[in-house]
N, C-alpha and C positions, 0 to 999 in steps of 0.2 A: 340612559347610558346605552350606547351601541354595543350589542353582544360582541365579545372578543376584544373590546377596547378597555384598556386599563384606566382606572379612575385617578384623576390628578390628586396628588398629596397636598394637604392643606399646610398652612404656615405652622399650625399647632403640631401636626404630625412630623414635619421637618424639624421643628424645635426639639421634640421628644427624641427623635433619632440622633440629632447632633449631641444632645445631652448624654445619651447612653453610649456613645462611641468613644473609646479612649483616644482615637486619632484626632478627635475634635474636642477634647476636654477643654472646657472654657466656661464662659458665662454669657447670658443673653437675656433678652426681654421679649415677651410675647403679648401683643394686645391688638384687638380689633382686626384680626385677619392679617396681621403683619408681624414679622419677627426680625430681630437682628441678633447675631451671634458673634462673639469674639473668642479667639483662641490663638495660641502660639504654636508655631511649627518650625521645623528645621528640615530642609530637603535632604541633608546628608549629615553624617556624624560630626564632621568638622565645619559645617556651615554655620553661619550666624542664625540667630533666632528671629523670626518674623512674627509680628502681631497682625492677624488677619481679621477683617470684619466682613461678615456675610449679611446681606439684607435680602429679604424675601417677603413677598406679599401674595396672598391667595390669587391664583390666576396669572401670576407673573413669572418671571425668570429670576434666578438668583443673581445678585450683583456682588462681586468680590473686590474688596479694597485691601491694600496693604497700608496699615497705619504706621508701622515702624519696622525697621528703620526707614528713613526717608530715601526712597528709591531714586528720586530725582537727584538728590545729593550724591548718592553712590555712583550714579551715571556720569558725574563730573562734566556736565554740559552736553552730553549726548542725549538725544531724544530716546525715551524708553520704547523698546520694541513691544509689539503685540499687546497693547493696552487700548482701551476705549478712551481713556483720558489720562493726562499726565499727573494732575494734581487734584485731589489725591489719586494715586494710581488705581485705576479700575481695570482689573485683569481681563484679557480676552482669552477664555479657556476653550471655547467651542464656536463653531460657525452657526449662527442662528438660521433657522429655517431648513436645516439639513437633517434633522433627526438625531444629531449627536446628543442633544439634551431634550428630554421629554418631561412633561409635568408629573408623570408617575414615578420618575426616578428619585432616589434618595440623595439629598445633598451630601450627607455624611459618607456615602459610598461612591459618589461620582465626583462632585465638585471639590471635596476636601483632598482626595488624591491628585486630581488634576491641578489643584493649586500648588501642591508640593512639587509636582513635576514642572510646572511653570517656573517656580522659584529655582529649581535645579538648573534649568536652561538659562534663567536670568543670571545666575552666578557665573555660568560658563560664558555668557555674553559679556559680562563685566571684564573678564580676563581676555577674551579673544576678539571682541567687537563683531562677532558673527552670531546671529540667532540660529541655533540648531534645533529649536523646538518644533519646527515644521508649522503646519497650519497656514491659514490664510486669514487676513483681516478682511471683514466684509467689504470694506471700501475698495479693496484691490480688484475683486472680480466677483460680483454677486452670483450665487448659484441660480440655476433655473428652478422651476417649480418641481422638477423631478429629482432635485438634489444634486444634479451634475452642474459643474461650472462650465464656462464657455470652452474650456480646453478638454472637456469630456471626463474629468475626474469625478467619481461618485463619492461624496464625503460620507455617506452612510455606510457604504461597504468597503471603502478604501481602495476601490478598483477603478481602472480606466475604462 
């Protein structure tokens, strides 16, 4: 390990953290360096309840899916915004390669809150047809190696 560099968290460590955090109270399975976790959340007191599945493997990045309700059905024919895939919906929560997500970060402290925020903006999108959650999907404009996109926005610091 390089001095000053944080050690990546394993699937087992992420599993234990998820299990111990009341925000991600749910069930999961851990085996052979991989884990999956399911929990229910609601982005606001009057919002519907969503069932979320998180998949993670040692050395990888977390993948977040909404199992229910059916987001495609809720969208009523509109293409879901800010997802990597439509069915099952795999959420785009951060821009890969920019440092927004690092392997030493805890899923329960970063990904779980980001998921609730994504759901909040999704519900707003259902009503307004405008995605107000910000961010960029990687296909729109890949960042350079320094973490800045072609327009000069630094995704790590949030500055131009």
